[in-house]
C-alpha positions in Angstrom: 8.1 4.9 4.4 4.7 3.6 4.6 3.2 0.3 4.0 1.5 0.1 0.3 -1.7 -2.1 -0.6 -2.3 -3.9 -3.9 -5.0 -6.2 -5.1 -5.5 -7.7 -8.7 -8.4 -8.3 -9.9 -10.1 -10.3 -12.8 -11.7 -13.3 -14.1 -10.0 -16.7 -13.5 -7.4 -17.2 -16.3 -6.3 -13.5 -17.0 -2.9 -14.2 -15.6 -3.1 -12.7 -12.0 -0.6 -15.2 -10.5 2.3 -14.2 -13.1 1.6 -10.5 -12.9 1.3 -10.9 -9.1 4.7 -12.5 -9.1 6.1 -10.2 -11.6 5.7 -7.4 -9.3 6.7 -8.9 -6.0 10.1 -9.2 -7.5 10.1 -6.0 -8.8 9.7 -4.5 -5.5 11.9 -6.6 -3.4 14.4 -5.6 -5.7 14.2 -2.2 -5.3 14.6 -2.9 -1.4 10.6 -3.5 -0.3 9.6 -6.2 2.2 6.2 -7.6 0.6 3.9 -9.8 1.6 1.7 -11.8 -1.2 -1.6 -13.1 -0.1 -4.6 -13.9 -1.6 -8.4 -14.3 -1.3 -10.3 -16.3 -0.3 -7.4 -18.6 1.6 -4.6 -16.4 2.8 -5.0 -17.8 6.6 -5.2 -20.7 8.1 -9.5 -20.4 8.6 -9.3 -18.7 4.8 -7.9 -21.9 3.6 -10.7 -24.0 5.3 -13.4 -21.2 4.1 -11.8 -21.8 0.7 -12.5 -25.5 0.3 -16.0 -24.8 1.5 -16.5 -21.6 -1.0 -14.5 -23.1 -4.0 -15.3 -26.8 -4.1 -18.3 -26.8 -1.6 -16.7 -29.9 0.3 -19.3 -30.5 2.9 -21.0 -33.8 3.6 -23.8 -34.5 1.2 -25.0 -30.3 2.2 -26.8 -28.4 -0.5 -25.4 -25.8 -2.7 -23.9 -22.8 -0.5 -27.1 -20.3 -0.4 -26.1 -16.4 -2.1 -26.2 -14.7 1.8 -24.8 -17.7 3.1 -22.0 -17.4 0.5 -21.9 -13.8 1.0 -20.7 -14.1 4.7 -18.0 -16.8 3.9 -16.1 -14.4 2.0 -16.8 -12.0 4.2 -15.7 -14.4 7.4 -12.2 -14.9 5.1 -11.5 -11.3 4.3 -11.8 -10.2 8.0 -9.5 -12.6 9.5 -7.5 -12.1 6.6 -7.0 -8.4 7.2 -6.5 -8.9 11.0 -4.1 -11.5 11.3 -2.1 -10.6 7.5 -2.7 -7.4 6.0 -3.2 -4.7 8.9 -0.1 -5.9 10.6 2.0 -6.2 7.4 1.1 -2.7 6.4 2.0 -1.7 9.9 5.0 -2.8 9.0 5.7 -0.9 6.0 5.7 -3.8 3.9 4.0 -3.9 0.5 0.8 -6.2 0.5 -0.1 -7.5 -2.7 -3.1 -9.8 -2.6 -4.7 -11.9 -5.6 -8.4 -11.0 -5.3 -10.2 -8.9 -2.7 -13.3 -6.9 -2.0 -13.8 -6.4 -5.7 -13.9 -9.6 -6.1 -17.2 -10.5 -4.0 -18.9 -7.7 -5.8 -18.4 -8.9 -9.3 -18.8 -12.4 -8.7 -21.7 -11.8 -5.8 -23.6 -8.6 -7.0 -22.5 -8.9 -10.3 -22.5 -12.2 -11.0 -24.9 -14.0 -8.3 -27.7 -11.0 -8.0 -27.4 -9.6 -4.7 -27.4 -5.9 -4.6 -23.4 -4.3 -4.7 -24.3 -2.3 -1.5 -25.2 -5.3 0.7 -21.9 -6.9 -0.2 -20.4 -3.8 -0.3 -21.3 -3.2 3.6 -20.5 -6.3 4.7 -17.0 -6.5 3.2 -16.2 -2.6 4.4 -17.4 -3.7 7.9 -15.6 -7.0 7.7 -11.8 -5.1 7.3 -12.7 -1.5 8.8 -12.7 0.0 6.0 -9.7 -0.9 4.3 -9.3 -0.5 0.6 -6.2 -0.8 -1.8 -4.6 2.2 -2.5 -3.9 0.7 -6.2 -6.5 -2.4 -7.7 -5.0 -4.1 -10.9 -8.3 -5.4 -13.3 -6.7 -7.5 -15.7 -9.3 -7.8 -18.1 -9.9 -10.2 -21.0 -12.6 -12.4 -22.5 -14.1 -15.1 -20.0 -14.1 -17.1 -23.1 -10.8 -16.2 -24.2 -9.3 -16.8 -19.9 -11.3 -20.0 -19.4 -9.0 -21.7 -22.2 -6.3 -21.0 -20.2 -7.0 -22.7 -17.2 -4.4 -25.6 -15.9 -6.3 -27.1 -13.5 -10.1 -28.6 -12.8 -13.1 -26.4 -12.8 -13.6 -25.2 -9.1 -17.4 -23.9 -8.2 -16.7 -20.5 -9.5 -15.4 -21.2 -12.7 -17.9 -24.1 -13.6 -20.8 -21.6 -13.4 -21.0 -20.6 -17.1 -20.1 -18.7 -19.4 -23.1 -16.0 -19.0 -22.2 -15.9 -15.3 -18.4 -15.2 -16.3 -19.4 -12.7 -18.8 -22.0 -10.8 -16.2 -18.9 -11.1 -13.6 -16.4 -9.2 -16.4 -18.9 -6.4 -16.8 -19.0 -6.2 -13.3 -15.5 -5.4 -12.4 -15.5 -3.3 -15.6 -18.3 -0.9 -13.7 -16.3 -0.7 -10.5 -13.4 0.2 -12.2 -15.0 2.6 -14.0 -17.0 3.9 -10.6 -13.2 4.5 -8.9 -10.6 5.5 -11.9 -8.4 6.8 -8.9 -8.1 3.6 -7.7 -8.0 1.4 -10.5 -6.0 0.9 -13.4 -7.9 -1.7 -16.2 -5.3 -3.5 -18.1 -5.8 -5.5 -21.8 -4.9 -9.2 -20.1 -5.5 -10.4 -24.0 -2.0 -8.8 -24.5 1.8 -10.4 -24.4 2.9 -11.0 -20.6 5.4 -8.7 -21.1 3.4 -5.7 -22.2 0.8 -6.5 -19.5 3.9 -6.3 -17.0 5.2 -3.0 -19.0 1.8 -1.4 -17.8 1.9 -2.4 -14.5 5.5 -1.5 -13.8 5.0 2.0 -15.5 2.1 2.4 -13.1 3.9 1.1 -9.7 7.1 3.6 -10.5 4.2 6.1 -10.5 2.7 5.6 -7.5 5.7 4.5 -5.4 7.3 8.0 -6.8 4.3 9.9 -5.2 4.3 8.1 -2.1 1.8 5.9 -2.5 -0.1 4.7 0.8 -2.5 2.2 2.2 
């Protein structure tokens, strides 16, 4: 048995947390050991960086510059992979992460106009080239998903509808470029329909012996 690395992506409010939990419960019911984590913030260092990235918690500091933001995300990802993801995969566990490399590409390259190559090369260096074997992109009109949010907006969520639309399109472009890794699921469907699509795919993936 081998470790299995899975990521969930999409704009805020599409229901990633709900489906991550569904998948965790399903895989555990089938005897797999599962680690659920998230970016940013999957480690102690990541939690501190998450506060900076999403809430700009700095004493009187200016907004985070795009290149600085990219480096902070990459630092969080490097620690996340080294401390949590690779060790779990080496223990033959399933790792499910709420956001990974593709969020940086979509939010920073798509939404904040840095080049995709710059962001991708930085993140691939930070992670030693580790990519999920499967990425579930939960897709929804950002105006619809934003209305679902049950908490105060963070810095990314408050960036405006044009930013969110660019980010959504960037996710879809990433999925089109890597169809073997991505599965795009209409997140405007009922929760059970979204879960049914994920469960069907994960059954196929595990039957094929999908690995990291």
